[in-house]
N, C-alpha and C positions, 0 to 999 in steps of 0.2 A: 890375609891382609892384616897388618897390625893396626891397633887403634890410632895410632899417630898418622899412618898413611891413610886410614878411613878418614880422618878429619880433613887432611889436605885435599883428598879426592872430592869430599862433599863441597868444601869451600871452592875449590877450583871449578866444580861443576855449577854451583850457584853463580859464581862470577861469570862463567861463560854463557849462561843463560841470560843474565842481565845485559850482557854485551851483545847478544844475537840480535839480528834485525827482527823486528816485529812488524805485523800487519794489522791495520786498524779496520774498523767497520764504521760507517755512518749510521746514526740511529735517529730515529724520528720519536722516540719514546724516553720522556724525561726520567722515568722510572729506572732506566739503565745507568744513569749517573748515581751509583749507589755502591757503597754507603757514602752519602753526601758529606763532603768536607765543609762546604759554605755555598751560600746563595746570595746574590746581590740583586736587589730589585730597583736600585737607582732612585728610591724615594727620598734619599738623604740629600738629593741635589735639586736644584731649582732653576733649570734653564741655563747651566753653566757651560758656556762656550769655551772650548780648551782643546789644544792638542796633546796635553799632558807634557811630561808624565804626572799623573795623579793617582795617589794612593787611595784606591776604594776601600780597602780594610788591610788587616796585617798581612793577607796572603797575595793580594791581586794589585797590580799596577796598570792603569789604563793609559794608552796612547791612541792618537787618532789623527785624521788628516785635518786641514783647515775646515772651520766651521762645524766640526763634531760637537755635540751636545750631550752633556749628562744631565739627567733630570728633564728631559724634554717633556713637553705636555701636550703637543699636538703636532701630527705629521698627515699630509695630505699623500696617500700612496697611489693616487691616480686610480688605475683599474683594479687596485688591489684594496681600496677602501680608505679608511681613516684609522689612525692610532690616536689616543689621547684622552683628555677630559677626565681626570681623576686617576690616571694610570700613568705614571712617569717611566721613562725609558732613555735608552741612549741612542742616539742617531747621528748619521752621517750628514755632510752637506749634500750637494747635488750629486756628487761622486766621492766616495772615500772608503776609508778603512776604519774599523774599530777593533784594536787589538788588546788582549788581556794577557799580561805576563805575570807569571808566578814569582814573587819576590824572594829575596834571600838565596838566589840560585836554585830554588826548588823546582820539582817536576811533579806533573800530576799523570795519572793513568786515563782519567775521562773527564770531559768538559763539554758544556754546550749551552745553548740559550734558546729562547724563544724568539723567532726572526720573521721579518717580512721585508719587502722592498718595493720600490716604486714600480708601476707597471704602466706600460704604453699600449693602447689598442693596436692589436695586430703587429706589435713589435716586441717579441719575447725578450725580457730581461731575466737577470738571474742575481743570486749572491753566492759568492764563493767563500767557503769555509775552509781555513787551511789551520793545520797543526804544525808548529815549528819545534824542533828539538835543539840539541846542543849546537853552538855556533850559528844560531838562526837560520838553519837550513829546513825547508820544508820536508816533512816527513809523510804527510798527507794531505791531500787537497781535493775537494769536491765542489762541482758547480751545480747549483739546484735552483730551478725555476719555481717560484712559490705563486699559486694562482688562488686568490680569494676574490669573493665578488666585490663589484664596485660599490655595493651598499653595505659591505661588511664593516665591523667596528671592532678594532683590537684583536683581529684574528691573524693567524699566521701559521707556522710550522716550527716545531722544536728541531733543531739542528745540533747533533752532538757527535763527537768523536770519542770512540772507545778503543783503547790500546791494550794489548796483553800485558804490557809492563808500563810503569811509570815513567815516560820518557817525552812527555809534552811539557816543553818550556813556556810556550804561549799558543794562543789561539786567536784567530782573527776572522772577521766578518767583513766582506767588501763588496761594493757594488753601486748602483745607483739608489739614492734615498733610502739606504739600508736603515732597519730599526731593529733594536736588540732589547729584550727585557728578560729578567729572572735567569741571569747567568749563573750556572751551577757548575760545581766541580768536586772531584774527590780530594781526600786529604794530601796536601802537598808533602813530598819526601825529598830528601837530597838527591843530587844528581846521580845517575846510574853508575857512572865511573867511580865515584866516592863510595857508594856502597860496595861495589866490586872489590875495590882495594881493601876496604875494611874486613870484608870476609876473607880475602886471601891473607890478610895480616893475622886474622885471628887463627887461621889454620897454621901459619908458620910458627906463631906463639905456642900453639898447642904442641906443634913437633918439638920445638926446642925443649918445652917443659917436660915432655915424654922422655927425650934422650938424657936430660939430667937425672931424671928419676931412675933409669935403668943402668946407669954407670955405677 
């Protein structure tokens, strides 16, 4: 195979790999969000009630349902204890969603946060963590019941989604009385389709340049 054809084959293979369906895993280990591109601890906010959109930094835009709070400082989680007092976080109203979208049309491979939710005695509740891809479609979704003691303080569970490729456009946490802190993510990159087209274009340019040289 000629060098030109080899370049095209490699570019096409990479483009196909980027476009192929990928399966994710749910992780409870914050160390899996590595190498970390950024982390948001919500300490810059002070009880800011908003539905968004609110730019949390250069990478992330927040949206939420009514009564969502950035920089919340106290939350009674019923049977799951209490969050707050010196540790700010994001929280829903009674029922709601906290969504984090990567700005500039970018995507990430991994994202997650430290999470808990309201719990009622003998009535299991849960938090739903979902990753969204292009066109706002759900690409992964998990329902997780978090169980901490009613005497616990700022306890919970890390919930993160890890994909083989960077195809997460946004990630959300929703349920009853959901609280979220230390939202972490890997470095944002351009949408997969853009990268695939770039690789294919580079292969075509290499092929044309090679043909000109051999004439």
